PARO-893571 format. One record per residue: residue in three letters; x, y, z of N, C-alpha, C in turn. Coordinates in steps of 0.05 Angstrom, whole numbers, plus 5000, padded with zeros to 4 digits. Example, Ala and Ser with C-alpha at 12.3 -4.5 7.8 and 13.67 -1.06 7.14 Angstrom:
BEGIN
{r "Ala", {5264, 4886, 5156}, {5246, 4910, 5156}, {5264, 4934, 5156}}
{r "Ser", {5257, 4955, 5142}, {5273, 4979, 5143}, {5258, 5001, 5157}}
# end
This chain:
BEGIN
{r "Met", {4240, 6284, 7262}, {4226, 6272, 7240}, {4233, 6286, 7215}}
{r "Pro", {4243, 6272, 7194}, {4250, 6284, 7168}, {4225, 6295, 7154}}
{r "Glu", {4231, 6314, 7137}, {4209, 6325, 7122}, {4198, 6307, 7102}}
{r "Ala", {4172, 6307, 7097}, {4159, 6287, 7079}, {4169, 6293, 7051}}
{r "Arg", {4173, 6271, 7036}, {4182, 6273, 7008}, {4159, 6267, 6990}}
{r "Ser", {4157, 6279, 6968}, {4138, 6274, 6948}, {4149, 6250, 6932}}
{r "Val", {4133, 6229, 6928}, {4139, 6205, 6915}, {4119, 6199, 6894}}
{r "Phe", {4128, 6196, 6869}, {4113, 6191, 6845}, {4116, 6163, 6833}}
{r "Phe", {4095, 6150, 6827}, {4096, 6123, 6814}, {4086, 6128, 6785}}
{r "Val", {4104, 6127, 6767}, {4097, 6133, 6738}, {4098, 6109, 6720}}
{r "Ser", {4077, 6105, 6706}, {4075, 6080, 6691}, {4060, 6085, 6665}}
{r "Asp", {4066, 6069, 6643}, {4050, 6071, 6619}, {4026, 6051, 6620}}
{r "Gly", {4025, 6036, 6642}, {4001, 6018, 6646}, {3987, 6025, 6672}}
{r "Thr", {3980, 6006, 6687}, {3965, 6010, 6711}, {3979, 6023, 6734}}
{r "Gly", {4006, 6019, 6734}, {4022, 6030, 6756}, {4026, 6011, 6780}}
{r "Ile", {4013, 5986, 6778}, {4015, 5967, 6799}, {4042, 5959, 6805}}
{r "Thr", {4058, 5954, 6784}, {4087, 5944, 6788}, {4103, 5967, 6801}}
{r "Ala", {4101, 5990, 6790}, {4117, 6014, 6801}, {4111, 6018, 6830}}
{r "Glu", {4084, 6016, 6838}, {4076, 6022, 6865}, {4084, 5998, 6884}}
{r "Thr", {4083, 5975, 6875}, {4091, 5952, 6891}, {4122, 5951, 6895}}
{r "Leu", {4137, 5956, 6876}, {4167, 5957, 6879}, {4175, 5981, 6895}}
{r "Gly", {4163, 6004, 6888}, {4171, 6029, 6902}, {4163, 6029, 6931}}
{r "His", {4140, 6018, 6937}, {4132, 6017, 6965}, {4150, 5997, 6981}}
{r "Ser", {4157, 5976, 6968}, {4173, 5956, 6980}, {4201, 5968, 6988}}
{r "Leu", {4212, 5985, 6970}, {4238, 5997, 6977}, {4234, 6019, 6999}}
{r "Leu", {4212, 6034, 6997}, {4208, 6056, 7017}, {4203, 6046, 7045}}
{r "Thr", {4193, 6021, 7047}, {4188, 6010, 7074}, {4215, 6007, 7091}}
{r "Gln", {4237, 6007, 7077}, {4263, 6004, 7090}, {4272, 6030, 7102}}
{r "Phe", {4258, 6052, 7099}, {4265, 6078, 7110}, {4243, 6089, 7125}}
{r "Asp", {4249, 6101, 7148}, {4231, 6114, 7167}, {4226, 6142, 7156}}
{r "Leu", {4212, 6145, 7134}, {4211, 6169, 7119}, {4181, 6175, 7112}}
{r "Pro", {4170, 6198, 7122}, {4143, 6205, 7114}, {4142, 6211, 7084}}
{r "Ala", {4122, 6203, 7070}, {4119, 6206, 7041}, {4093, 6216, 7033}}
{r "Asn", {4091, 6232, 7012}, {4066, 6238, 6999}, {4065, 6226, 6972}}
{r "Pro", {4053, 6200, 6971}, {4054, 6187, 6947}, {4032, 6195, 6926}}
{r "Val", {4039, 6195, 6901}, {4021, 6200, 6878}, {4026, 6180, 6856}}
{r "Ser", {4005, 6169, 6845}, {4007, 6150, 6826}, {3998, 6164, 6799}}
{r "Leu", {4014, 6159, 6778}, {4009, 6172, 6752}, {4009, 6148, 6731}}
{r "Pro", {3986, 6132, 6729}, {3985, 6110, 6710}, {3978, 6120, 6682}}
{r "Phe", {3982, 6103, 6663}, {3976, 6108, 6635}, {3990, 6132, 6623}}
{r "Thr", {4015, 6136, 6632}, {4033, 6158, 6622}, {4045, 6145, 6596}}
{r "Asn", {4033, 6142, 6575}, {4040, 6127, 6551}, {4043, 6144, 6525}}
{r "Ser", {4045, 6171, 6529}, {4048, 6188, 6504}, {4066, 6212, 6513}}
{r "Pro", {4079, 6225, 6493}, {4094, 6248, 6500}, {4079, 6269, 6515}}
{r "Glu", {4054, 6274, 6508}, {4037, 6293, 6521}, {4032, 6285, 6552}}
{r "Ala", {4029, 6259, 6556}, {4024, 6249, 6583}, {4049, 6252, 6600}}
{r "Val", {4072, 6246, 6587}, {4098, 6249, 6601}, {4102, 6278, 6609}}
{r "Asp", {4097, 6298, 6590}, {4101, 6326, 6596}, {4082, 6334, 6618}}
{r "Ala", {4059, 6323, 6620}, {4040, 6330, 6642}, {4050, 6319, 6667}}
{r "Ala", {4062, 6296, 6666}, {4073, 6284, 6691}, {4098, 6301, 6701}}
{r "Ile", {4113, 6308, 6682}, {4138, 6325, 6689}, {4128, 6351, 6703}}
{r "Glu", {4107, 6364, 6692}, {4098, 6387, 6704}, {4087, 6383, 6733}}
{r "Arg", {4074, 6362, 6736}, {4061, 6355, 6762}, {4085, 6348, 6782}}
{r "Ile", {4104, 6334, 6774}, {4127, 6327, 6792}, {4142, 6352, 6800}}
{r "Glu", {4147, 6370, 6780}, {4163, 6394, 6788}, {4147, 6412, 6804}}
{r "Gln", {4121, 6412, 6804}, {4107, 6429, 6822}, {4108, 6420, 6851}}
{r "Ala", {4117, 6394, 6854}, {4120, 6383, 6881}, {4146, 6387, 6894}}
{r "Ser", {4165, 6400, 6878}, {4192, 6405, 6890}, {4195, 6433, 6899}}
{r "Thr", {4173, 6446, 6907}, {4176, 6474, 6918}, {4190, 6475, 6945}}
{r "Ser", {4190, 6452, 6960}, {4203, 6454, 6987}, {4233, 6454, 6985}}
{r "Gly", {4244, 6449, 6961}, {4272, 6447, 6958}, {4283, 6417, 6958}}
{r "Leu", {4265, 6399, 6964}, {4272, 6371, 6965}, {4263, 6359, 6938}}
{r "Arg", {4281, 6346, 6924}, {4274, 6334, 6898}, {4253, 6311, 6902}}
{r "Pro", {4232, 6310, 6887}, {4214, 6287, 6888}, {4228, 6261, 6879}}
{r "Ile", {4218, 6240, 6890}, {4228, 6213, 6883}, {4208, 6202, 6863}}
{r "Val", {4219, 6190, 6840}, {4202, 6180, 6819}, {4209, 6150, 6815}}
{r "Phe", {4190, 6133, 6817}, {4192, 6105, 6811}, {4178, 6101, 6783}}
{r "Ser", {4194, 6093, 6762}, {4182, 6091, 6736}, {4183, 6062, 6724}}
{r "Thr", {4161, 6054, 6710}, {4161, 6029, 6696}, {4151, 6034, 6667}}
{r "Ile", {4158, 6058, 6656}, {4152, 6062, 6629}, {4171, 6046, 6610}}
{r "Ile", {4158, 6034, 6591}, {4174, 6015, 6574}, {4187, 6029, 6549}}
{r "Asp", {4173, 6046, 6536}, {4182, 6058, 6514}, {4207, 6076, 6518}}
{r "Ala", {4229, 6070, 6504}, {4255, 6084, 6510}, {4254, 6114, 6506}}
{r "Gly", {4239, 6123, 6484}, {4236, 6150, 6480}, {4220, 6165, 6502}}
{r "Leu", {4200, 6153, 6512}, {4185, 6165, 6536}, {4202, 6165, 6561}}
{r "Arg", {4218, 6144, 6564}, {4235, 6143, 6588}, {4256, 6165, 6587}}
{r "Asn", {4268, 6170, 6563}, {4287, 6192, 6559}, {4273, 6219, 6565}}
{r "Arg", {4249, 6220, 6555}, {4235, 6247, 6557}, {4231, 6252, 6589}}
{r "Leu", {4224, 6232, 6602}, {4218, 6234, 6632}, {4243, 6243, 6646}}
{r "Arg", {4266, 6234, 6637}, {4291, 6242, 6650}, {4297, 6272, 6653}}
{r "Arg", {4282, 6288, 6638}, {4287, 6316, 6638}, {4277, 6328, 6664}}
{r "Val", {4262, 6315, 6679}, {4249, 6325, 6703}, {4269, 6328, 6726}}
{r "Asn", {4266, 6348, 6742}, {4286, 6353, 6764}, {4276, 6336, 6788}}
{r "Ala", {4284, 6312, 6787}, {4275, 6291, 6808}, {4295, 6269, 6808}}
{r "Val", {4293, 6253, 6830}, {4309, 6228, 6831}, {4294, 6206, 6819}}
{r "Ile", {4303, 6196, 6798}, {4287, 6175, 6782}, {4299, 6147, 6785}}
{r "Phe", {4282, 6129, 6792}, {4289, 6101, 6794}, {4273, 6086, 6771}}
{r "Asp", {4287, 6080, 6751}, {4276, 6068, 6726}, {4278, 6038, 6729}}
{r "Phe", {4257, 6024, 6735}, {4259, 5994, 6739}, {4264, 5980, 6714}}
{r "Phe", {4254, 5988, 6692}, {4259, 5974, 6667}, {4287, 5979, 6657}}
{r "Asp", {4297, 6002, 6660}, {4325, 6008, 6654}, {4343, 5990, 6669}}
{r "Thr", {4337, 5987, 6696}, {4355, 5972, 6714}, {4355, 5943, 6708}}
{r "Phe", {4331, 5932, 6701}, {4330, 5902, 6700}, {4328, 5891, 6671}}
{r "Ile", {4313, 5906, 6652}, {4310, 5895, 6626}, {4336, 5892, 6611}}
{r "Ala", {4352, 5912, 6610}, {4377, 5912, 6594}, {4394, 5888, 6603}}
{r "Pro", {4400, 5883, 6629}, {4415, 5860, 6637}, {4403, 5834, 6631}}
{r "Leu", {4376, 5832, 6631}, {4363, 5808, 6624}, {4365, 5801, 6595}}
{r "Glu", {4363, 5824, 6578}, {4366, 5821, 6549}, {4394, 5810, 6542}}
{r "Ser", {4413, 5821, 6557}, {4441, 5813, 6553}, {4445, 5784, 6560}}
{r "Glu", {4436, 5776, 6582}, {4439, 5748, 6593}, {4425, 5728, 6576}}
{r "Leu", {4400, 5734, 6566}, {4384, 5716, 6552}, {4390, 5717, 6522}}
{r "Gly", {4405, 5737, 6514}, {4411, 5740, 6486}, {4387, 5745, 6467}}
{r "Met", {4369, 5760, 6477}, {4344, 5766, 6463}, {4332, 5793, 6473}}
{r "Glu", {4315, 5805, 6456}, {4305, 5830, 6464}, {4277, 5826, 6478}}
{r "Ser", {4271, 5843, 6496}, {4244, 5840, 6508}, {4223, 5850, 6487}}
{r "Ser", {4198, 5843, 6494}, {4176, 5849, 6476}, {4169, 5880, 6477}}
{r "His", {4177, 5893, 6499}, {4171, 5922, 6502}, {4140, 5926, 6500}}
{r "Thr", {4124, 5906, 6510}, {4095, 5908, 6509}, {4084, 5922, 6534}}
{r "Ile", {4069, 5943, 6529}, {4057, 5957, 6552}, {4034, 5939, 6564}}
{r "Gly", {4035, 5940, 6591}, {4014, 5925, 6605}, {4016, 5896, 6607}}
{r "Arg", {4038, 5885, 6597}, {4039, 5855, 6595}, {4036, 5842, 6622}}
{r "Ser", {4046, 5854, 6645}, {4044, 5839, 6670}, {4018, 5842, 6683}}
{r "His", {4000, 5862, 6674}, {3975, 5865, 6687}, {3953, 5866, 6667}}
{r "Gly", {3957, 5858, 6643}, {3936, 5857, 6623}, {3926, 5828, 6620}}
{r "Ile", {3908, 5824, 6599}, {3899, 5798, 6595}, {3916, 5786, 6573}}
{r "Ala", {3940, 5782, 6580}, {3960, 5769, 6559}, {3953, 5739, 6556}}
{r "Asp", {3943, 5728, 6577}, {3936, 5698, 6576}, {3908, 5694, 6584}}
{r "Pro", {3888, 5693, 6565}, {3860, 5691, 6572}, {3854, 5667, 6590}}
{r "Arg", {3869, 5646, 6588}, {3864, 5623, 6604}, {3869, 5629, 6633}}
{r "Ala", {3893, 5643, 6639}, {3899, 5650, 6666}, {3881, 5670, 6677}}
{r "Tyr", {3871, 5689, 6660}, {3854, 5710, 6669}, {3826, 5697, 6676}}
{r "Gly", {3817, 5677, 6661}, {3792, 5664, 6666}, {3795, 5648, 6693}}
{r "Leu", {3817, 5636, 6697}, {3823, 5621, 6722}, {3821, 5639, 6746}}
{r "Arg", {3833, 5663, 6744}, {3831, 5681, 6766}, {3802, 5688, 6771}}
{r "Ile", {3786, 5693, 6752}, {3758, 5700, 6756}, {3742, 5677, 6769}}
{r "Asp", {3749, 5652, 6760}, {3735, 5629, 6771}, {3741, 5626, 6800}}
{r "Ala", {3767, 5630, 6806}, {3777, 5627, 6835}, {3764, 5648, 6852}}
{r "Met", {3761, 5672, 6842}, {3748, 5694, 6856}, {3720, 5687, 6862}}
{r "Asn", {3705, 5678, 6842}, {3677, 5672, 6845}, {3674, 5649, 6864}}
{r "Tyr", {3693, 5630, 6864}, {3692, 5609, 6884}, {3695, 5618, 6913}}
{r "Ala", {3714, 5636, 6915}, {3718, 5648, 6944}, {3693, 5662, 6953}}
{r "Leu", {3681, 5678, 6934}, {3658, 5694, 6943}, {3634, 5677, 6950}}
{r "Ser", {3630, 5658, 6933}, {3606, 5639, 6937}, {3610, 5619, 6961}}
{r "His", {3635, 5615, 6971}, {3641, 5598, 6992}, {3651, 5612, 7016}}
{r "Asp", {3643, 5638, 7018}, {3650, 5653, 7040}, {3634, 5650, 7066}}
{r "Asp", {3645, 5647, 7088}, {3631, 5644, 7114}, {3612, 5621, 7114}}
{r "Gly", {3619, 5599, 7100}, {3601, 5575, 7101}, {3575, 5578, 7086}}
{r "Ala", {3573, 5598, 7070}, {3548, 5604, 7055}, {3541, 5580, 7037}}
{r "Thr", {3561, 5567, 7025}, {3558, 5542, 7010}, {3578, 5523, 7017}}
{r "Val", {3571, 5498, 7021}, {3589, 5477, 7030}, {3587, 5453, 7012}}
{r "Arg", {3572, 5454, 6990}, {3568, 5431, 6973}, {3592, 5425, 6956}}
{r "His", {3607, 5445, 6949}, {3629, 5442, 6931}, {3657, 5444, 6944}}
{r "Tyr", {3659, 5434, 6969}, {3684, 5434, 6984}, {3705, 5417, 6971}}
{r "Ala", {3694, 5396, 6955}, {3713, 5377, 6941}, {3731, 5392, 6922}}
{r "Lys", {3721, 5415, 6913}, {3737, 5430, 6893}, {3757, 5449, 6906}}
{r "Ala", {3754, 5453, 6930}, {3773, 5472, 6945}, {3801, 5461, 6947}}
{r "Asp", {3820, 5481, 6944}, {3848, 5475, 6950}, {3854, 5476, 6980}}
{r "Val", {3839, 5494, 6992}, {3843, 5499, 7021}, {3817, 5511, 7032}}
{r "Ile", {3812, 5503, 7057}, {3789, 5512, 7072}, {3797, 5526, 7098}}
{r "Leu", {3796, 5552, 7099}, {3803, 5566, 7124}, {3782, 5563, 7145}}
{r "Val", {3789, 5558, 7170}, {3770, 5555, 7191}, {3779, 5572, 7215}}
{r "Gly", {3759, 5586, 7228}, {3766, 5602, 7249}, {3743, 5618, 7260}}
{r "Val", {3745, 5632, 7281}, {3723, 5648, 7291}, {3719, 5673, 7273}}
{r "Ser", {3695, 5685, 7277}, {3688, 5708, 7260}, {3708, 5730, 7263}}
{r "Arg", {3716, 5742, 7242}, {3734, 5766, 7239}, {3763, 5759, 7246}}
{r "Ser", {3772, 5735, 7242}, {3798, 5727, 7245}, {3815, 5728, 7220}}
{r "Gly", {3803, 5738, 7199}, {3819, 5744, 7174}, {3815, 5724, 7152}}
{r "Lys", {3792, 5708, 7154}, {3788, 5686, 7133}, {3781, 5695, 7106}}
{r "Thr", {3761, 5715, 7106}, {3752, 5724, 7080}, {3774, 5739, 7064}}
{r "Pro", {3786, 5760, 7074}, {3807, 5773, 7058}, {3830, 5756, 7049}}
{r "Thr", {3836, 5735, 7065}, {3858, 5716, 7057}, {3849, 5699, 7035}}
{r "Cys", {3825, 5689, 7035}, {3814, 5674, 7012}, {3813, 5690, 6987}}
{r "Leu", {3803, 5715, 6989}, {3804, 5731, 6964}, {3831, 5737, 6953}}
{r "Tyr", {3850, 5741, 6971}, {3878, 5746, 6963}, {3890, 5721, 6948}}
{r "Leu", {3885, 5698, 6961}, {3894, 5673, 6948}, {3883, 5668, 6920}}
{r "Ala", {3857, 5675, 6918}, {3844, 5673, 6892}, {3853, 5692, 6871}}
{r "Leu", {3856, 5717, 6880}, {3863, 5739, 6861}, {3892, 5737, 6852}}
{r "His", {3910, 5731, 6869}, {3939, 5732, 6863}, {3950, 5704, 6853}}
{r "Tyr", {3937, 5682, 6861}, {3949, 5655, 6857}, {3931, 5636, 6843}}
{r "Gly", {3905, 5646, 6839}, {3884, 5627, 6826}, {3879, 5602, 6844}}
{r "Ile", {3881, 5605, 6870}, {3876, 5583, 6889}, {3846, 5584, 6897}}
{r "Phe", {3833, 5560, 6897}, {3806, 5558, 6904}, {3804, 5556, 6935}}
{r "Ala", {3796, 5577, 6949}, {3798, 5578, 6977}, {3768, 5582, 6987}}
{r "Ala", {3759, 5566, 7005}, {3734, 5570, 7019}, {3740, 5576, 7048}}
{r "Asn", {3720, 5586, 7063}, {3724, 5591, 7091}, {3699, 5584, 7107}}
{r "Tyr", {3703, 5574, 7134}, {3682, 5566, 7148}, {3684, 5580, 7176}}
{r "Pro", {3663, 5592, 7187}, {3666, 5606, 7212}, {3657, 5587, 7235}}
{r "Leu", {3673, 5584, 7256}, {3665, 5569, 7280}, {3644, 5585, 7296}}
{r "Thr", {3621, 5571, 7299}, {3600, 5582, 7317}, {3603, 5575, 7346}}
{r "Asp", {3586, 5587, 7362}, {3586, 5580, 7391}, {3581, 5550, 7395}}
{r "Asp", {3563, 5539, 7379}, {3557, 5511, 7382}, {3581, 5493, 7375}}
{r "Asp", {3595, 5502, 7353}, {3620, 5487, 7344}, {3639, 5487, 7367}}
{r "Leu", {3643, 5510, 7380}, {3664, 5513, 7399}, {3656, 5499, 7426}}
{r "Leu", {3631, 5500, 7431}, {3620, 5484, 7455}, {3624, 5455, 7452}}
{r "Ser", {3620, 5444, 7429}, {3622, 5417, 7424}, {3651, 5406, 7425}}
{r "Gly", {3669, 5424, 7418}, {3698, 5417, 7419}, {3707, 5398, 7397}}
{r "Arg", {3689, 5397, 7376}, {3695, 5379, 7354}, {3692, 5393, 7328}}
{r "Leu", {3705, 5382, 7307}, {3702, 5394, 7281}, {3673, 5393, 7272}}
{r "Pro", {3661, 5413, 7260}, {3635, 5410, 7248}, {3634, 5387, 7228}}
{r "Glu", {3611, 5375, 7229}, {3607, 5351, 7212}, {3615, 5356, 7183}}
{r "Val", {3607, 5379, 7173}, {3611, 5386, 7144}, {3642, 5386, 7136}}
{r "Leu", {3658, 5392, 7157}, {3688, 5395, 7151}, {3703, 5370, 7154}}
{r "Arg", {3693, 5350, 7167}, {3707, 5326, 7173}, {3716, 5311, 7148}}
{r "Pro", {3701, 5309, 7127}, {3711, 5295, 7102}, {3733, 5309, 7088}}
{r "His", {3736, 5335, 7095}, {3756, 5352, 7082}, {3779, 5360, 7102}}
{r "Arg", {3784, 5344, 7121}, {3802, 5351, 7142}, {3830, 5358, 7132}}
{r "Gln", {3839, 5344, 7111}, {3864, 5348, 7100}, {3869, 5374, 7086}}
{r "Lys", {3846, 5389, 7081}, {3847, 5414, 7066}, {3844, 5438, 7087}}
{r "Leu", {3841, 5431, 7113}, {3835, 5452, 7132}, {3861, 5467, 7140}}
{r "Tyr", {3859, 5494, 7142}, {3878, 5510, 7154}, {3866, 5528, 7173}}
{r "Ala", {3875, 5530, 7198}, {3861, 5544, 7220}, {3874, 5571, 7223}}
{r "Leu", {3858, 5591, 7230}, {3866, 5618, 7237}, {3856, 5626, 7264}}
{r "Asn", {3875, 5636, 7281}, {3867, 5647, 7306}, {3877, 5675, 7309}}
{r "Ile", {3869, 5688, 7331}, {3876, 5717, 7335}, {3875, 5721, 7365}}
{r "Arg", {3892, 5741, 7373}, {3891, 5748, 7401}, {3864, 5761, 7409}}
{r "Pro", {3852, 5756, 7432}, {3825, 5766, 7438}, {3823, 5796, 7439}}
{r "Glu", {3845, 5810, 7448}, {3845, 5840, 7449}, {3841, 5851, 7421}}
{r "Arg", {3855, 5841, 7402}, {3854, 5849, 7374}, {3827, 5842, 7362}}
{r "Leu", {3817, 5818, 7368}, {3791, 5810, 7359}, {3768, 5829, 7369}}
{r "Ala", {3770, 5835, 7395}, {3749, 5853, 7406}, {3752, 5880, 7392}}
{r "Gln", {3775, 5889, 7386}, {3777, 5915, 7373}, {3765, 5916, 7346}}
{r "Ile", {3770, 5894, 7330}, {3760, 5892, 7303}, {3729, 5890, 7305}}
{r "Arg", {3718, 5873, 7322}, {3690, 5869, 7323}, {3676, 5893, 7334}}
{r "Ala", {3688, 5909, 7351}, {3677, 5935, 7361}, {3672, 5955, 7338}}
{r "Glu", {3689, 5954, 7317}, {3686, 5972, 7296}, {3660, 5964, 7279}}
{r "Arg", {3653, 5941, 7280}, {3629, 5929, 7266}, {3605, 5932, 7281}}
{r "Arg", {3605, 5922, 7308}, {3583, 5922, 7325}, {3590, 5931, 7353}}
{r "Pro", {3595, 5958, 7356}, {3602, 5969, 7380}, {3583, 5963, 7404}}
{r "Gly", {3593, 5958, 7428}, {3577, 5953, 7450}, {3561, 5927, 7451}}
{r "Ser", {3568, 5909, 7431}, {3551, 5883, 7431}, {3567, 5861, 7446}}
{r "Arg", {3550, 5841, 7452}, {3564, 5817, 7464}, {3585, 5805, 7447}}
{r "Tyr", {3578, 5806, 7420}, {3596, 5796, 7398}, {3624, 5809, 7401}}
{r "Ala", {3625, 5835, 7409}, {3650, 5849, 7410}, {3663, 5850, 7439}}
{r "Ala", {3648, 5839, 7458}, {3659, 5839, 7485}, {3684, 5824, 7489}}
{r "Leu", {3702, 5834, 7505}, {3728, 5821, 7506}, {3725, 5794, 7520}}
{r "Arg", {3708, 5790, 7538}, {3703, 5763, 7550}, {3694, 5744, 7529}}
{r "Gln", {3676, 5752, 7512}, {3666, 5733, 7491}, {3689, 5726, 7471}}
{r "Cys", {3706, 5746, 7465}, {3728, 5742, 7447}, {3750, 5723, 7459}}
{r "Gln", {3753, 5725, 7486}, {3772, 5708, 7500}, {3761, 5679, 7500}}
{r "Tyr", {3735, 5677, 7505}, {3722, 5649, 7504}, {3726, 5636, 7478}}
{r "Glu", {3719, 5651, 7456}, {3720, 5639, 7429}, {3748, 5631, 7422}}
{r "Thr", {3767, 5649, 7424}, {3795, 5645, 7417}, {3809, 5621, 7433}}
{r "Thr", {3800, 5620, 7458}, {3813, 5598, 7475}, {3801, 5572, 7466}}
{r "Arg", {3774, 5571, 7461}, {3763, 5546, 7451}, {3773, 5538, 7426}}
{r "Ala", {3775, 5558, 7408}, {3784, 5552, 7380}, {3813, 5541, 7381}}
{r "Glu", {3830, 5554, 7396}, {3857, 5544, 7398}, {3859, 5514, 7409}}
{r "Gly", {3842, 5510, 7428}, {3841, 5482, 7438}, {3832, 5461, 7417}}
{r "Leu", {3813, 5469, 7401}, {3803, 5452, 7379}, {3826, 5448, 7358}}
{r "Phe", {3838, 5469, 7352}, {3859, 5466, 7331}, {3883, 5447, 7340}}
{r "His", {3890, 5450, 7365}, {3910, 5433, 7377}, {3899, 5403, 7379}}
{r "Gln", {3876, 5400, 7387}, {3864, 5374, 7390}, {3863, 5359, 7363}}
{r "Glu", {3856, 5374, 7342}, {3854, 5363, 7315}, {3879, 5364, 7298}}
{r "Lys", {3900, 5376, 7314}, {3926, 5376, 7299}, {3925, 5390, 7272}}
{r "Leu", {3910, 5413, 7271}, {3907, 5428, 7247}, {3931, 5448, 7244}}
{r "Pro", {3941, 5452, 7221}, {3961, 5473, 7217}, {3946, 5500, 7222}}
{r "His", {3960, 5518, 7234}, {3945, 5542, 7241}, {3964, 5566, 7244}}
{r "Ser", {3954, 5589, 7241}, {3970, 5614, 7245}, {3955, 5635, 7263}}
{r "Asp", {3969, 5650, 7278}, {3958, 5671, 7293}, {3960, 5697, 7275}}
{r "Thr", {3936, 5707, 7267}, {3935, 5728, 7247}, {3938, 5756, 7261}}
{r "Thr", {3943, 5758, 7286}, {3944, 5784, 7300}, {3959, 5805, 7288}}
{r "Thr", {3985, 5796, 7282}, {4004, 5815, 7270}, {4013, 5807, 7242}}
{r "Met", {4001, 5790, 7230}, {4007, 5783, 7203}, {3992, 5797, 7181}}
{r "Ser", {4006, 5805, 7160}, {3994, 5817, 7138}, {3980, 5795, 7122}}
{r "Ile", {3961, 5802, 7103}, {3950, 5782, 7088}, {3970, 5769, 7070}}
{r "Glu", {3988, 5786, 7059}, {4010, 5773, 7043}, {4026, 5753, 7057}}
{r "Glu", {4034, 5758, 7082}, {4049, 5739, 7097}, {4033, 5715, 7104}}
{r "Leu", {4008, 5718, 7110}, {3990, 5697, 7116}, {3985, 5679, 7093}}
{r "Ala", {3981, 5691, 7069}, {3979, 5675, 7043}, {4002, 5658, 7037}}
{r "Ala", {4025, 5671, 7041}, {4052, 5656, 7035}, {4055, 5633, 7054}}
{r "Thr", {4047, 5637, 7078}, {4050, 5616, 7099}, {4032, 5593, 7093}}
{r "Ile", {4008, 5600, 7085}, {3988, 5578, 7078}, {3998, 5562, 7053}}
{r "Ile", {4006, 5577, 7034}, {4014, 5563, 7009}, {4038, 5544, 7013}}
{r "Gln", {4058, 5554, 7029}, {4082, 5537, 7036}, {4073, 5513, 7054}}
{r "Thr", {4058, 5519, 7075}, {4051, 5498, 7093}, {4034, 5475, 7081}}
{r "Cys", {4015, 5484, 7065}, {3996, 5464, 7052}, {4004, 5455, 7025}}
{r "Ala", {4027, 5465, 7015}, {4037, 5459, 6987}, {4016, 5462, 6968}}
{r "Leu", {4004, 5486, 6967}, {3983, 5492, 6949}, {3993, 5500, 6920}}
{r "Pro", {3976, 5493, 6901}, {3986, 5500, 6874}, {3983, 5529, 6867}}
{r "Arg", {4004, 5540, 6859}, {4003, 5568, 6850}, {3997, 5569, 6820}}
{r "Arg", {3972, 5575, 6813}, {3965, 5573, 6784}, {3971, 5600, 6770}}
{r "Leu", {3975, 5621, 6784}, {3981, 5647, 6772}, {4008, 5656, 6787}}
{r "Tyr", {4022, 5673, 6771}, {4048, 5685, 6780}, {4050, 5713, 6774}}
# end
């Protein structure tokens, strides 16, 4: 096993872009890492403090890896004094884009994660509020407004997927948990039938479901493997009978699941 490398995500804003791109690149390598995020590095003093911290991490003899999304050219040049391997995303991509488009970038800090568009920000909040108020069948009166309604047994991944769809894409997503009565009847719950075209079903392997439920209610009937086997088998039968689009969430990340739902259901992506 190679020695762990110190990895720094340096940004003059929130650091979300640096972390996302940096982590995506690092997943291609079986390398242990000690990640550190340094957001709001937006002044000479902040850059100098970042340099000091980065150089303190190079005591093992291995140069730290730095992913940077600092926009200001002067601050970027200042950061280059550090004894580290620097991957400057804006240097890599902005200059070629400026050349191709024949125009200069705005060089505005925080543009990708700030409130640059109040309408889009308001839409994100509305979608989040909708997902929260329509979680686990708590409210069913406003299903007509939903873009998609996720249906599945308890703890199959419905809630986090709805919140992700709302936060990242402005999609109005509700979710409805299948109860023992629903599964016993073998039919869609009455409240879902008028919205059948909006339904997307989630299922999960019983072993994984039992593991998840045991973390919440250890030793309960709810978490028993036999109960999980019963629920997932009945749910899968219902999904096939109703010909609902569905996914097995056992090994899918929320990001993969959200992308699959958007593509399968042709959902509107209101945020990018």
